C-alpha positions in Angstrom: -46.6 8.0 -25.2 -44.4 10.3 -27.2 -44.2 13.9 -26.1 -45.9 16.3 -28.5 -43.5 18.5 -30.6 -43.1 22.0 -29.1 -42.9 24.9 -31.4 -39.6 26.9 -31.2 -40.2 30.6 -30.9 -37.5 33.3 -31.2 -37.8 36.2 -28.8 -38.5 39.6 -30.4 -35.9 41.3 -28.2 -33.0 40.3 -26.0 -34.1 38.6 -22.7 -30.9 37.4 -21.2 -31.4 33.7 -20.4 -28.6 32.7 -22.7 -26.3 33.7 -19.8 -27.4 30.6 -17.9 -24.3 28.8 -19.3 -22.1 31.4 -17.6 -24.1 31.1 -14.3 -23.6 27.3 -14.4 -19.9 27.7 -15.2 -19.5 30.1 -12.2 -21.1 27.7 -9.8 -19.2 24.7 -11.1 -15.9 26.5 -10.9 -16.5 27.4 -7.3 -17.4 23.8 -6.5 -14.7 22.1 -8.6 -14.9 18.8 -10.3 -14.4 15.2 -9.1 -12.7 12.5 -11.3 -12.0 9.0 -10.0 -9.6 6.6 -11.8 -8.7 3.0 -11.0 -5.6 1.5 -12.5 -5.5 -2.3 -13.1 -2.8 -4.6 -14.4 -0.1 -7.0 -13.5 2.9 -5.8 -11.5 5.7 -3.9 -13.2 3.8 -2.3 -16.1 4.4 1.3 -14.9 0.8 2.1 -13.8 1.9 4.8 -11.2 4.3 6.4 -13.7 1.7 6.7 -16.4 -0.8 8.4 -14.1 1.8 10.9 -13.0 2.7 11.5 -16.6 -0.9 12.1 -17.7 -1.6 14.7 -15.0 1.9 16.2 -15.2 2.1 15.9 -11.4 3.7 13.5 -8.9 0.5 12.0 -7.5 1.5 8.4 -6.6 4.9 6.8 -5.9 6.3 4.4 -8.4 6.8 0.9 -7.2 9.8 0.4 -9.5 13.1 -0.7 -7.9 15.6 2.0 -7.2 18.6 -0.4 -7.0 19.2 -3.6 -9.0 19.6 -5.6 -5.8 16.4 -4.2 -4.3 13.4 -6.6 -4.0 10.4 -5.8 -6.2 8.0 -3.4 -4.5 4.4 -3.9 -5.2 1.0 -2.7 -4.2 -0.4 -5.4 -1.8 -3.9 -3.9 -1.3 -6.3 -1.5 -3.0 -5.2 2.0 -2.1 -6.9 5.4 -2.9 -4.9 8.6 -3.1 -6.6 12.0 -3.5 -5.2 15.3 -4.8 -6.6 18.6 -5.9 -5.0 19.9 -9.1 -5.6 23.5 -10.2 -5.3 24.6 -13.8 -6.4 28.1 -15.0 -8.7 28.5 -12.1 -10.3 25.1 -12.5 -10.1 22.7 -9.5 -10.0 19.0 -10.3 -10.3 16.7 -7.3 -8.5 13.6 -8.5 -9.0 10.3 -6.8 -6.6 7.6 -8.0 -7.2 4.0 -6.9 -4.1 1.8 -7.2 -4.7 -2.0 -7.2 -2.5 -5.0 -6.5 -0.9 -6.5 -9.5 -3.0 -9.5 -10.4 -2.2 -12.6 -12.4 1.2 -12.9 -10.8 0.3 -15.9 -8.6 0.3 -19.6 -9.4 -3.5 -19.7 -8.7 -5.2 -16.6 -10.1 -8.8 -17.8 -9.7 -11.2 -15.0 -8.9 -8.3 -12.5 -8.5 -10.5 -9.9 -10.0 -13.2 -10.1 -7.3 -11.6 -7.5 -4.9 -11.4 -5.0 -7.7 -15.0 -5.5 -8.9 -16.2 -5.5 -5.2 -14.4 -2.2 -4.6 -16.1 -0.6 -7.6 -19.5 -1.9 -6.5 -18.9 -0.7 -3.0 -18.5 2.9 -4.2 -21.9 2.6 -6.0 -23.4 1.2 -2.8 -22.0 4.0 -0.7 -23.4 6.6 -3.1 -26.8 4.9 -3.1 -27.0 4.8 0.7 -26.2 8.6 0.8 -28.8 9.2 -1.9 -31.5 7.4 0.0 -30.8 9.1 3.3 -33.7 11.2 4.5 -31.4 14.1 5.5 -28.9 13.8 2.6 -26.0 16.1 1.9 -26.5 18.9 -0.6 -23.5 17.6 -2.6 -22.9 13.9 -2.1 -19.2 13.0 -2.1 -18.8 11.0 -5.3 -16.3 8.1 -5.1 -17.8 6.2 -7.9 -15.1 5.1 -10.4 -15.4 7.0 -13.6 -12.6 5.3 -15.5 -10.6 2.1 -15.3 -7.2 2.2 -17.1 -6.5 -1.4 -17.9 -2.8 -2.2 -18.5 -1.9 -4.8 -21.0 1.6 -6.4 -21.1 3.5 -5.6 -24.4 4.0 -9.3 -25.3 3.2 -8.7 -29.0 1.3 -11.9 -29.2 -2.3 -11.9 -27.9 -4.3 -11.2 -24.7 -3.7 -13.5 -21.8 -6.8 -15.6 -20.9 -6.9 -13.8 -17.6 -6.9 -10.4 -19.4 -10.0 -11.5 -21.3 -11.8 -12.6 -18.2 -10.9 -9.5 -16.1 -11.8 -7.0 -18.8 -15.1 -8.7 -19.4 -15.9 -8.6 -15.7 -14.8 -5.0 -15.3 -16.7 -3.7 -18.4 -19.9 -4.7 -16.7 -19.4 -2.2 -13.9 -17.0 0.5 -15.1 -15.7 2.4 -18.2 -12.7 0.3 -19.2 -9.9 1.9 -21.2 -7.2 -0.5 -22.3 -3.6 0.6 -22.7 -0.6 -1.3 -23.9 2.1 -0.4 -21.3 5.8 0.2 -22.1 5.0 0.3 -25.8 8.6 1.3 -26.6 9.5 -2.4 -26.2 7.7 -3.1 -29.5 8.7 -2.0 -32.9 6.1 0.1 -34.8 5.2 -3.0 -37.0 4.8 -5.2 -33.9 2.7 -2.5 -32.2 0.3 -2.2 -35.1 -0.1 -6.0 -35.4 -0.6 -6.4 -31.6 -3.3 -3.7 -31.5 -5.1 -5.4 -34.4 -5.0 -8.7 -32.5 -6.3 -7.2 -29.3 -9.2 -5.4 -31.1 -10.1 -8.7 -32.8 -10.1 -10.6 -29.5 -12.3 -7.9 -27.8 -14.9 -8.3 -30.6 -14.6 -12.1 -30.5 -15.2 -12.3 -26.7 -17.9 -9.6 -26.9 -16.2 -7.2 -24.6 -17.9 -3.8 -24.8 -15.5 -1.1 -23.9 -15.9 2.7 -23.6 -16.7 5.0 -25.4 -20.4 4.1 -26.0 -22.6 5.8 -28.6 -26.1 7.0 -27.5 -29.1 8.5 -29.1 -28.0 11.9 -27.7 -24.7 11.9 -29.6 -24.5 14.3 -32.6 -22.6 13.5 -35.7 -19.4 15.2 -34.4 -19.5 13.1 -31.2 -20.1 9.9 -33.1 -17.1 10.6 -35.3 -14.9 11.4 -32.3 -15.9 8.2 -30.6 -15.2 6.3 -33.8 -11.7 7.8 -34.0 -11.0 6.8 -30.4 -12.1 3.2 -31.0 -9.8 3.1 -34.0 -6.8 3.9 -31.7 -7.8 1.7 -28.7 -5.8 0.1 -27.1 -3.6 3.1 -26.6 0.1 2.1 -27.0 1.8 4.3 -24.4 5.0 5.2 -22.7 5.2 7.0 -19.3 8.0 9.1 -17.9 8.3 11.7 -15.3 11.9 12.6 -16.3 12.9 15.3 -18.7 15.4 14.8 -21.5 16.8 17.3 -24.0 15.9 16.9 -27.6 17.0 19.5 -30.1 17.7 21.9 -27.2 14.2 21.5 -25.8 13.3 19.8 -22.5 10.6 17.1 -23.0 9.4 14.2 -21.0 10.9 11.0 -22.3 13.1 7.9 -21.8 16.7 7.4 -22.9 17.9 4.0 -24.0 20.9 2.7 -25.9 19.2 3.4 -29.2 18.1 6.9 -28.6 15.4 8.8 -26.8 11.6 8.1 -26.7 9.7 11.3 -26.6 6.5 10.6 -24.6 4.7 13.6 -26.2 5.7 12.7 -29.8 2.8 10.9 -31.6 5.4 9.2 -33.8 6.9 7.5 -30.8 3.8 6.5 -28.8 0.1 7.3 -28.3 0.4 9.0 -25.0 -0.9 12.3 -26.3 -4.0 10.5 -27.7 -4.7 9.0 -24.3 -4.1 12.3 -22.4 -6.3 14.3 -24.7 -9.0 11.6 -24.5 -9.0 11.5 -20.7 -8.8 15.2 -20.1 -9.7 17.3 -23.1 -12.5 15.4 -24.9 -14.1 12.7 -22.7 -13.6 13.7 -19.1 -17.2 14.9 -18.6 -18.6 12.0 -20.7 -16.7 9.5 -18.5 -18.3 11.0 -15.4 -21.8 11.1 -17.0 -21.6 7.6 -18.4 -20.7 6.3 -14.9 -23.8 7.9 -13.5 -26.2 7.2 -16.3 -25.2 3.7 -17.3 -23.1 1.8 -14.7 -24.5 3.4 -11.5 -28.1 3.4 -12.8 -27.9 -0.3 -13.6 -26.6 -1.0 -10.1 -29.2 1.3 -8.5 -32.1 -0.3 -10.4 -30.9 -3.8 -9.5 -30.6 -2.9 -5.8 -33.9 -1.1 -5.5 -35.7 -4.0 -7.3 -34.1 -6.5 -4.9 -35.2 -4.3 -2.0 -38.8 -4.1 -3.3 -38.9 -7.9 -3.8 -37.6 -8.4 -0.3 -40.3 -6.3 1.2 -43.0 -8.1 -0.9 -41.8 -11.5 0.3 -41.6 -10.6 3.9 -44.4 -12.4 5.9 -47.1 -10.1 7.3 -46.8 -9.2 11.0 -49.6 -10.3 13.4 -51.6 -7.3 14.5 
């Protein structure tokens, strides 16, 4: 039954309840914000470096080789690293989950299972705390809000395993695909590669973030559309500073010149950073709670209800 329309009335004099936004802001600033990111992709795509570049902080150690004769270092198990970053009085509790490079083995069957299980385990842990009789006032939220999915810059098409893993992950988390080390492609190759990837995502019916909802206004719909037109983000990460025209910028030097990470003509790092931190941070958190977690919660509670109904009655 639809709710009856409520007449909007304007107060004849100032009441003061418009200050509720300031009250909410004050409480939120004291509590801080939690943002959980998982990085997924094959070994050697610069996952750690990009995260450090996005948040302008050294948060996780790169697995890149320091010497040419050094063996390749790689993440061998799922690892979570937590930091608190402060910017203009706002505290962000950032939880970064690094995953082993997948697809590197001869047999890659079900290599995505540990990642999907980890994401579901965070939902399960939150649900258990939610259903506890004496639950905490503020439940520690380890649910994954964003999955940065790293695509190798082959310039050809998605690997079969990329299609499978993205499809599996998109069912449980907000997936944001990025083309890693995009400076290895020419601008023409990059455009063609992005078009191929978008076509393959549509063909395989892989639904990626951001999602449009009935609550979105025209401005939000246009913003989401502009994001979808850029995805996958072609990015370059670097923690090193280089001098360009007398200014120190983050970038990478090669034999042909300098790649300025923050120059939109060189790569789409700025689009990714603005998307993650300035326009969609809160929506990523809300979408996780309202879509992915809610679907998991409903499924678990229905299964619990069915289990109770099927249980044989006890003899009195």
